[in-house]
ZABA-615549 format. One record per residue (C-alpha): z, y, x; residue in one letter. Coordinates in pm, whole numbers, padded with zeros to 5 digits, always signed. Layout:
BEGIN
ZYXA...
END
This chain:
BEGIN
+08585+10593+12109X+08748+10741+11794X+09079+10899+11900X+08963+10929+12262X+08631+11095+12178X+08788+11440+12214X+08863+11560+12566X+09209+11506+12705X+09315+11204+12499X+09402+10852+12612X+09475+10547+12400X+09520+10172+12414X+09595+09869+12204X+09790+09574+12341X+09955+09256+12217X+10334+09267+12204X+10376+08955+11988X+10490+09118+11662X+10201+08955+11473X+10107+08591+11492X+09788+08683+11673X+09586+08976+11799X+09668+09328+11915X+09970+09482+11746X+10083+09787+11946X+09889+10109+11993X+09962+10419+12198X+09784+10754+12182X+09865+11052+12405X+09727+11388+12504X+09692+11464+12872X+09690+11838+12793X+09972+12021+12609X+09907+11961+12240X+10020+12096+11907X+10032+11886+11596X+10121+11826+11234X+10162+11532+11002X+10169+11451+10634X+10384+11169+10507X+10428+10949+10201X+10604+11106+09904X+10765+10773+09810X+11143+10809+09769X+11179+10495+09982X+11066+10621+10321X+11045+10404+10631X+11253+10478+10940X+10949+10589+11146X+10866+10846+10877X+11220+10984+10890X+11224+10998+11270X+10875+11146+11305X+10949+11413+11046X+11261+11510+11242X+11078+11514+11575X+10804+11738+11435X+11069+11993+11341X+11204+11989+11697X+10897+11981+11924X+10519+11966+11945X+10397+11602+11948X+10229+11476+12264X+10209+11102+12199X+10217+10851+11914X+10342+10492+11912X+10205+10272+11634X+10294+09910+11567X+10167+09659+11314X+10343+09344+11199X+10658+09520+11079X+10699+09828+10858X+11059+09901+10963X+11114+10018+10603X+11425+09955+10390X+11609+09863+10710X+11895+10112+10684X+12063+10286+10975X+11964+10004+11210X+11599+10069+11136X+11631+10436+11223X+11807+10349+11550X+11523+10110+11631X+11264+10382+11566X+11459+10621+11790X+11480+10355+12062X+11101+10319+12044X+11056+10692+12091X+11309+10702+12375X+11136+10421+12564X+10791+10576+12520X+10924+10912+12638X+11061+10762+12958X+10737+10578+13028X+10521+10887+12966X+10756+11144+13123X+10799+11326+12793X+11098+11414+12577X+11184+11181+12290X+11117+11460+12040X+10757+11478+12163X+10697+11119+12048X+10596+11028+11693X+10634+10670+11572X+10443+10481+11303X+10488+10127+11173X+10303+09907+10928X+10361+09556+10801X+10617+09375+10587X+10891+09589+10429X+11256+09494+10484X+11212+09332+10826X+11379+09473+11138X+11160+09600+11418X+11155+09335+11696X+11257+09560+11987X+11271+09261+12223X+10892+09241+12184X+10805+09604+12118X+10982+09768+12414X+10830+09541+12683X+10497+09589+12509X+10532+09965+12546X+10544+09930+12924X+10219+09735+12912X+10067+09992+12678X+10165+10290+12896X+09991+10128+13191X+09683+10048+12982X+09614+10401+12853X+09252+10500+12910X+08970+10718+12784X+08801+10407+12644X+09104+10263+12468X+09040+10408+12124X+08874+10093+11990X+09164+09868+12091X+09411+10116+11943X+09227+10106+11610X+09238+09724+11612X+09607+09714+11701X+09717+09895+11385X+09537+09658+11147X+09733+09434+10909X+09528+09284+10625X+09233+09502+10726X+08919+09302+10797X+08780+09562+11036X+08893+09866+11229X+08834+10215+11091X+08710+10482+11329X+08489+10788+11319X+08407+11112+11500X+08251+11449+11425X+08143+11716+11672X+08095+12090+11660X+07991+12355+11908X+08202+12264+12209X+08462+12048+12036X+08511+11699+11893X+08728+11552+11620X+08804+11179+11638X+09008+10957+11413X+09130+10607+11342X+09301+10464+11036X+09428+10142+10884X+09472+10047+10524X+09356+09786+10275X+09622+09770+10003X+09923+09962+09870X+09681+10257+09866X+09741+10545+09628X+09779+10921+09664X+10088+11099+09796X+09992+10955+10040X+09740+10692+09974X+09979+10131+10312X+09780+10350+10548X+09817+10519+10883X+09575+10769+11033X+09564+10950+11367X+09322+11237+11421X+09269+11406+11756X+09072+11712+11857X+09010+11925+12162X+08972+12232+11942X+09229+12500+12029X+09501+12548+11769X+09826+12740+11796X+10170+12608+11697X+10198+12608+11320X+09822+12601+11259X+09749+12225+11248X+09912+12178+10908X+09709+12464+10760X+09390+12276+10849X+09521+11924+10789X+09668+11967+10441X+09346+12056+10252X+09151+11789+10443X+09406+11525+10339X+09428+11648+09980X+09052+11598+09932X+09030+11264+10115X+09332+11037+10166X+09498+11181+09857X+09195+11104+09643X+09159+10732+09697X+09317+10441+09512X+09311+10067+09565X+09600+09938+09357X+09802+10237+09239X+10096+10167+09470X+10233+10437+09698X+10347+10308+10037X+10675+10363+10219X+10506+10432+10555X+10193+10642+10493X+10135+10892+10771X+09844+11113+10877X+09884+11288+11213X+09670+11558+11374X+09695+11638+11746X+09503+11932+11896X+09505+12010+12268X+09238+12278+12319X+09079+12088+12608X+08735+12178+12476X+08791+12539+12588X+08618+12676+12276X+08629+13049+12219X+08766+13068+11867X+08636+13283+11586X+08596+13270+11211X+08273+13073+11242X+08420+12812+11479X+08728+12775+11259X+08503+12700+10963X+08307+12449+11167X+08629+12279+11277X+08754+12274+10920X+08432+12102+10809X+08448+11850+11094X+08810+11765+11017X+08726+11723+10648X+08435+11495+10741X+08652+11272+10961X+08921+11244+10692X+08666+11167+10421X+08489+10901+10627X+08815+10730+10720X+08932+10739+10358X+08602+10585+10243X+08631+10313+10508X+08977+10228+10377X+08848+10186+10021X+08549+09979+10134X+08787+09745+10317X+09030+09715+10026X+09178+09373+09969X+08942+09177+09749X+08685+09460+09751X+08345+09400+09590X+08255+09741+09440X+08310+10100+09551X+08402+10314+09251X+08304+10682+09267X+08475+10876+08990X+08345+11229+08936X+08518+11449+08679X+08372+11788+08584X+08421+12035+08301X+08800+12010+08306X+09020+12303+08211X+09111+12345+08580X+09093+12155+08908X+09445+12015+08888X+09376+11854+08551X+09043+11722+08680X+09234+11558+08967X+09484+11405+08725X+09208+11257+08507X+09004+11128+08800X+09317+10967+08948X+09400+10798+08618X+09051+10650+08584X+09036+10541+08947X+09372+10364+08930X+09339+10202+08587X+09354+09821+08620X+09138+09786+08309X+08866+10014+08448X+08883+09845+08787X+08857+09493+08645X+08564+09597+08425X+08385+09731+08733X+08459+09403+08914X+08293+09221+08624X+07997+09463+08630X+08084+09555+08273X+08005+09918+08170X+08305+09925+07937X+08307+10297+07866X+08595+10262+07621X+08829+10183+07909X+08721+10499+08092X+08790+10706+07781X+09127+10539+07736X+09225+10622+08093X+09090+10977+08081X+09284+11050+07764X+09612+10927+07908X+09622+11112+08241X+09984+11225+08293X+10017+11602+08306X+10340+11801+08304X+10524+11566+08072X+10223+11509+07847X+09854+11434+07907X+09574+11643+08058X+09352+11831+07813X+09059+11638+07666X+08851+11683+07351X+08674+11352+07269X+08398+11540+07085X+08292+11726+07401X+08284+11440+07649X+07968+11322+07826X+07996+10998+08024X+07754+10812+08250X+07758+10493+08457X+07529+10495+08761X+07328+10784+08616X+07280+10635+08269X+07457+10824+07991X+07655+10623+07740X+07822+10917+07563X+07688+11266+07489X+07923+11515+07324X+08144+11223+07230X+07868+11027+07058X+07771+10679+07180X+07415+10633+07305X+07245+10294+07289X+07204+10237+07660X+07267+09960+07910X+07356+10098+08253X+07279+09885+08556X+07603+09769+08717X+07460+09553+08992X+07523+09626+09357X+07826+09736+09557X+07882+10079+09405X+07957+10216+09061X+07938+10591+08996X+08129+10712+08691X+08045+11070+08589X+08268+11226+08325X+08201+11580+08197X+08482+11707+07973X+08297+12019+07856X+08610+12235+07866X+08592+12448+08182X+08506+12466+08551X+08758+12218+08693X+08617+11928+08891X+08740+11651+09119X+08616+11332+09282X+08794+11007+09363X+08707+10690+09551X+08852+10356+09447X+08796+09985+09478X+08754+09734+09200X+09027+09480+09125X+08920+09123+09192X+09057+08770+09182X+09080+08782+09561X+09308+09086+09551X+09555+08895+09333X+09543+08589+09559X+09596+08786+09879X+09894+08976+09743X+10046+08674+09573X+10056+08500+09913X+10140+08803+10131X+10478+08679+10264X+10465+08315+10158X
END
């Protein structure tokens, strides 16, 4: 069900022919007046759908989302932006909405024009296929190198939060190539969705890393239509906030577990930092280090690589604070360093997860990251991506 689990949402996934096989065009819409927000990639090279969706959000409340796979419509110049606008215009006509109420998302190969001759006829099919049970097909339609769809839901007292996402590579914070759509029947007022969405994204999609590359198309969208008829209060707001955080975290974890070439889930926990921001910087550096990731792939508890990464976390033109003599480090619960001194220990590195706990002994700052290992298969897949 995912994005159609909440009341008042329809979705579908259809084949328009933009990929060599399978579903490649998704449509999500609210049947009740909705409010929404989105967070986008911070990459300086931003895809046309990001530019258009950002503009539309400033002009109107979003009521529907068009998502295509097979083409990123990024680095396509003015023509790419016109193609994204044409997509929104066609969807608006089909759904009896204004163009500004349509958000557009694309994923696939960068530098290729959007095939409107396939996409626009596909939109007509998609508009007719919208249903309360179409969430699963929508989640499949946005996949590229994903091996499985990513969906989840969470419920509170009288409301539901549902979400779908795609992503398997080019995953790194600001944002993590990934797309995510989250829907809820919890009642929010204009301007409120971003207040709830931003912290949920910061602690989920912005704390995962597959390969350290920041995409041109990353987008996370939240639509809220109030169809659950919940009577709001401080307690219900907190419950909604927790449900939204849960959905974002679960989708982010599903992305990492489906990373290209994935064999091990890395959980990096940093505590004892001078402050939270520096803890985040150090956790991010460890989680994205190719040397740490390849060691984890080889089931090698090479703690020296973790220390190297932790000590070189970029921070305001220098590196985050770290005193080697105060560090405690453990792999999968087995300490290898205590107060900077090596302990004769052999952590178990078998299995599909590796938990790295690093206590800096400096303060109260803490942060957690999820990441994948870096395998031979990752290199092969990305070496052959367009060839």
